[in-house]
LOSE-876236 format. One record per residue (C-alpha): residue number from 1; residue in one letter; x, y, z. Coordinates in steps of 0.05 Angstrom, whole numbers, plus 5000, padded with zeros to 4 digits. Each point is the difference from the previous one (the first is absolute). Example, Ala and Ser with C-alpha at 12.3 -4.5 7.8 and 13.67 -1.06 7.14 Angstrom:
BEGIN
[pt 1,A,[5246,4910,5156]] [pt 2,S,[5027,5069,4987]] 
//
This chain:
BEGIN
[pt 1,X,[5409,4836,5240]] [pt 2,X,[4940,4990,4950]] [pt 3,X,[4970,5064,4971]] [pt 4,X,[4926,5020,4995]] [pt 5,X,[4975,5005,4931]] [pt 6,X,[4945,5043,4972]] [pt 7,X,[4962,5004,4936]] [pt 8,X,[4936,5026,4968]] [pt 9,X,[4961,5009,4935]] [pt 10,X,[5013,4933,4970]] [pt 11,X,[4931,5002,4967]] [pt 12,X,[5000,4923,4993]] [pt 13,X,[4953,4972,4948]] [pt 14,X,[5001,4947,4946]] [pt 15,X,[5013,5054,4950]] [pt 16,X,[5069,5014,5032]] [pt 17,X,[5040,4934,4993]] [pt 18,X,[5068,5029,5012]] [pt 19,X,[4980,5036,5062]] [pt 20,X,[4966,4939,5027]] [pt 21,X,[5065,4958,4986]] [pt 22,X,[5042,5054,5035]] [pt 23,X,[4954,4998,5060]] [pt 24,X,[4999,4924,5005]] [pt 25,X,[5076,4998,4996]] [pt 26,X,[5004,5056,5054]] [pt 27,X,[4952,4960,5043]] [pt 28,X,[5041,4937,5000]] [pt 29,X,[5068,5034,5002]] [pt 30,X,[5014,5071,5034]] [pt 31,X,[4936,4999,5039]] [pt 32,X,[5012,4936,5036]] [pt 33,X,[5069,5029,5027]] [pt 34,X,[4972,5068,5022]] [pt 35,X,[4988,5023,5069]] [pt 36,X,[4931,5020,4980]] [pt 37,X,[4960,5017,4934]] [pt 38,X,[4955,5059,4991]] [pt 39,X,[4956,5006,4938]] [pt 40,X,[4971,5072,5003]] [pt 41,X,[4943,4995,4954]] [pt 42,X,[4978,4980,4930]] [pt 43,X,[5025,4932,5002]] [pt 44,X,[4947,4984,4950]] [pt 45,X,[4974,5040,4941]] [pt 46,X,[4932,4992,5025]] [pt 47,X,[4964,4965,5059]] [pt 48,X,[4928,4996,5006]] [pt 49,X,[4993,4958,5063]] [pt 50,X,[5033,4940,5033]] [pt 51,X,[4959,4950,4962]] [pt 52,X,[5048,5020,4941]] [pt 53,X,[5045,4947,5034]] [pt 54,X,[4957,4947,4964]] [pt 55,X,[5034,5018,4937]] [pt 56,X,[5061,4957,4989]] [pt 57,X,[5046,5057,4981]] [pt 58,X,[4988,5039,5067]] [pt 59,X,[5004,4937,5037]] [pt 60,X,[5069,4991,4975]] [pt 61,X,[5019,5070,5021]] [pt 62,X,[4971,4985,5069]] [pt 63,X,[5039,4934,5004]] [pt 64,X,[5066,5037,4986]] [pt 65,X,[4984,5050,5056]] [pt 66,X,[4984,4943,5043]] [pt 67,X,[5068,4970,4987]] [pt 68,X,[5032,5061,5025]] [pt 69,X,[4959,4997,5065]] [pt 70,X,[5014,4925,5011]] [pt 71,X,[5076,5016,4991]] [pt 72,X,[4993,5038,5064]] [pt 73,X,[5003,5068,4970]] [pt 74,X,[4950,5052,5026]] [pt 75,X,[4958,5021,4941]] [pt 76,X,[4959,5066,5000]] [pt 77,X,[4954,5025,4944]] [pt 78,X,[4971,5067,4994]] [pt 79,X,[4938,5014,4956]] [pt 80,X,[5011,5047,4940]] [pt 81,X,[4952,5038,4955]] [pt 82,X,[4995,4940,4953]] [pt 83,X,[4990,4945,5057]] [pt 84,X,[4967,5037,5060]] [pt 85,X,[4947,4943,5001]] [pt 86,X,[5050,4952,5025]] [pt 87,X,[4972,4969,5065]] [pt 88,X,[5007,4949,5056]] [pt 89,X,[4994,4938,4955]] [pt 90,X,[5058,5022,4957]] [pt 91,X,[5040,5010,5068]] [pt 92,X,[4982,4930,5022]] [pt 93,X,[5021,4968,4935]] [pt 94,X,[5066,5034,4993]] [pt 95,X,[5019,5009,5075]] [pt 96,X,[5010,5074,4988]] [pt 97,X,[4984,5051,5053]] [pt 98,X,[4959,5059,4965]] [pt 99,X,[5025,5069,5017]] [pt 100,X,[4964,5063,5018]] [pt 101,X,[5000,5055,4949]] [pt 102,X,[5063,5026,5037]] [pt 103,X,[5052,4959,5039]] [pt 104,X,[5058,5021,5039]] [pt 105,X,[5061,4952,5008]] [pt 106,X,[5069,5005,5025]] [pt 107,X,[5041,4980,4938]] [pt 108,X,[5076,4998,5002]] [pt 109,X,[4998,5046,5061]] [pt 110,X,[4955,5050,4968]] [pt 111,X,[4930,5016,5017]] [pt 112,X,[4965,4990,4934]] [pt 113,X,[4931,5013,4975]] [pt 114,X,[4969,4948,4952]] [pt 115,X,[4941,5016,4953]] [pt 116,X,[4974,4985,4933]] [pt 117,X,[5004,5074,4984]] [pt 118,X,[4938,5018,4964]] [pt 119,X,[4972,5040,5057]] [pt 120,X,[5056,5046,4992]] [pt 121,X,[4981,5022,4927]] [pt 122,X,[4950,5052,5034]] [pt 123,X,[5004,5045,4934]] [pt 124,X,[4962,4947,4959]] [pt 125,X,[4932,5022,5029]] [pt 126,X,[4957,4951,4958]] [pt 127,X,[5038,4942,5023]] [pt 128,X,[5000,5022,5073]] [pt 129,X,[4923,5006,4996]] [pt 130,X,[4995,4929,4971]] [pt 131,X,[5050,4971,5054]] [pt 132,X,[4960,5031,5057]] [pt 133,X,[4936,4970,4975]] [pt 134,X,[5029,4930,4981]] [pt 135,X,[5030,4991,5070]] [pt 136,X,[4936,5005,5039]] [pt 137,X,[4970,4936,5029]] [pt 138,X,[4936,5014,4961]] [pt 139,X,[5032,5001,4934]] [pt 140,X,[5043,4940,5013]] [pt 141,X,[4939,4961,5026]] [pt 142,X,[4961,5020,4937]] [pt 143,X,[5052,4978,4950]] [pt 144,X,[5015,4935,5035]] [pt 145,X,[4928,4982,5002]] [pt 146,X,[4998,4999,4924]] [pt 147,X,[5017,4934,4959]] [pt 148,X,[5070,4986,4987]] [pt 149,X,[4988,5010,4921]] [pt 150,X,[4969,5067,5011]] [pt 151,X,[5056,5024,5044]] [pt 152,X,[5046,4981,4944]] [pt 153,X,[4963,5040,4953]] [pt 154,X,[5000,5058,5042]] [pt 155,X,[5073,4995,5012]] [pt 156,X,[5011,5002,4925]] [pt 157,X,[4955,5059,4993]] [pt 158,X,[5034,5038,5056]] [pt 159,X,[5069,4986,4971]] [pt 160,X,[4979,5025,4930]] [pt 161,X,[4975,5064,5034]] [pt 162,X,[5061,5007,5041]] [pt 163,X,[5046,4994,4939]] [pt 164,X,[4958,5050,4961]] [pt 165,X,[5001,5047,5058]] [pt 166,X,[5077,4994,5011]] [pt 167,X,[5013,5013,4928]] [pt 168,X,[4966,5070,5008]] [pt 169,X,[5033,5018,5067]] [pt 170,X,[5063,5043,5007]] [pt 171,X,[5059,4958,5021]] [pt 172,X,[5012,5046,5062]] [pt 173,X,[4934,4984,5035]] [pt 174,X,[5015,4925,4999]] [pt 175,X,[5060,5008,5042]] [pt 176,X,[5001,5008,5072]] [pt 177,X,[4987,5068,5033]] [pt 178,X,[5059,5029,5036]] [pt 179,X,[4958,5026,5057]] [pt 180,X,[4966,4933,5013]] [pt 181,X,[5068,4968,5000]] [pt 182,X,[5026,5047,5049]] [pt 183,X,[4939,4991,5045]] [pt 184,X,[5006,4923,4996]] [pt 185,X,[5074,5007,5029]] [pt 186,X,[4973,5046,5056]] [pt 187,X,[4941,4958,5018]] [pt 188,X,[5039,4936,5006]] [pt 189,X,[5064,5030,5029]] [pt 190,X,[5042,4961,4947]] [pt 191,X,[5063,5020,4961]] [pt 192,X,[4987,4948,4941]] [pt 193,X,[4940,4989,4959]] [pt 194,X,[4993,4944,4949]] [pt 195,X,[4941,4996,4950]] [pt 196,X,[4979,4979,4930]] [pt 197,X,[4941,5018,4957]] [pt 198,X,[5032,5055,4957]] [pt 199,X,[5044,4956,4959]] [pt 200,X,[5056,5053,5007]] [pt 201,X,[5059,4961,5037]] [pt 202,X,[5047,5046,5034]] [pt 203,X,[5030,5020,5067]] [pt 204,X,[4982,5072,5020]] [pt 205,X,[5030,5041,5058]] [pt 206,X,[4940,5037,5034]] [pt 207,X,[5013,5057,5043]] [pt 208,X,[4947,4998,5057]] [pt 209,X,[5005,5054,5049]] [pt 210,X,[5075,5004,4993]] [pt 211,X,[5014,4928,5003]] [pt 212,X,[5025,4961,4939]] [pt 213,X,[4952,4938,4988]] [pt 214,X,[4999,4949,4946]] [pt 215,X,[4943,4980,4954]] [pt 216,X,[5010,4935,4959]] [pt 217,X,[4951,4986,4943]] [pt 218,X,[4994,4928,4978]] [pt 219,X,[4999,4981,4926]] [pt 220,X,[4945,4965,4965]] [pt 221,X,[5017,4929,4970]] [pt 222,X,[4992,4991,4926]] [pt 223,X,[5050,4953,4966]] [pt 224,X,[5041,4995,5065]] [pt 225,X,[4990,5010,5073]] [pt 226,X,[5027,5054,5044]] [pt 227,X,[5005,5001,5077]] [pt 228,X,[5035,5036,5057]] [pt 229,X,[5047,4965,5049]] [pt 230,X,[5008,5032,5066]] [pt 231,X,[5046,4985,5060]] [pt 232,X,[5048,5033,5046]] [pt 233,X,[5046,5017,4940]] [pt 234,X,[4947,5041,4963]] [pt 235,X,[4950,4993,4944]] [pt 236,X,[5015,4967,4934]] [pt 237,X,[4962,4990,4934]] [pt 238,X,[4998,4930,4975]] [pt 239,X,[4971,4967,4937]] [pt 240,X,[4964,4937,4994]] [pt 241,X,[4986,4960,4936]] [pt 242,X,[4984,4928,4981]] [pt 243,X,[5072,4979,5012]] [pt 244,X,[5001,5026,5071]] [pt 245,X,[5016,4948,5051]] 
//
């Protein structure tokens, strides 16, 4: 039986050719043999609106995603902190179903919560304030009303500020908050959580009200890709590179 594949934090851009090559190989190989593919945020390094699809590079990525859909594989995309402006035109171009902030699925017989994960980093108060403001319809409408070139400049400025802020933050506040994680397990009545965002790939056993639950953190893509494969036999880490087929 085919497995479900989950990945996040690809941060695709023209500046990351090896990650792009790994993704394209993944999209024409393992992804087309999957039961379903879930991309849990930050597919792109930045996304300033669906008119970004006019750019040849981003059209190529969209076409690769469309190939997964056209092969008959259900394709799901969550928005991350880098690409939360992904919208309906992107979904139409790729055939992807856009996910809510949190999604629950039965994967391999286990009730599983899927999310990008940034909302779990509640100790980073400055980021949480920005996140709350930037997810409002008014903020989104204001940004998308600006010309494309201006949105690109704003994205560059915001990324520069973010890098500077991260350099001055303690490592601890950029990881998930244990209480927020436990509350997510309780709120959604799940025993497995899969997320990305923190770039700290691992499997954690979490005790929630006396029940052993598991939290899987997806890896960021750099020179090669990483994804989870889930079926009735369990959860396995797989790698993707340009030779994947």
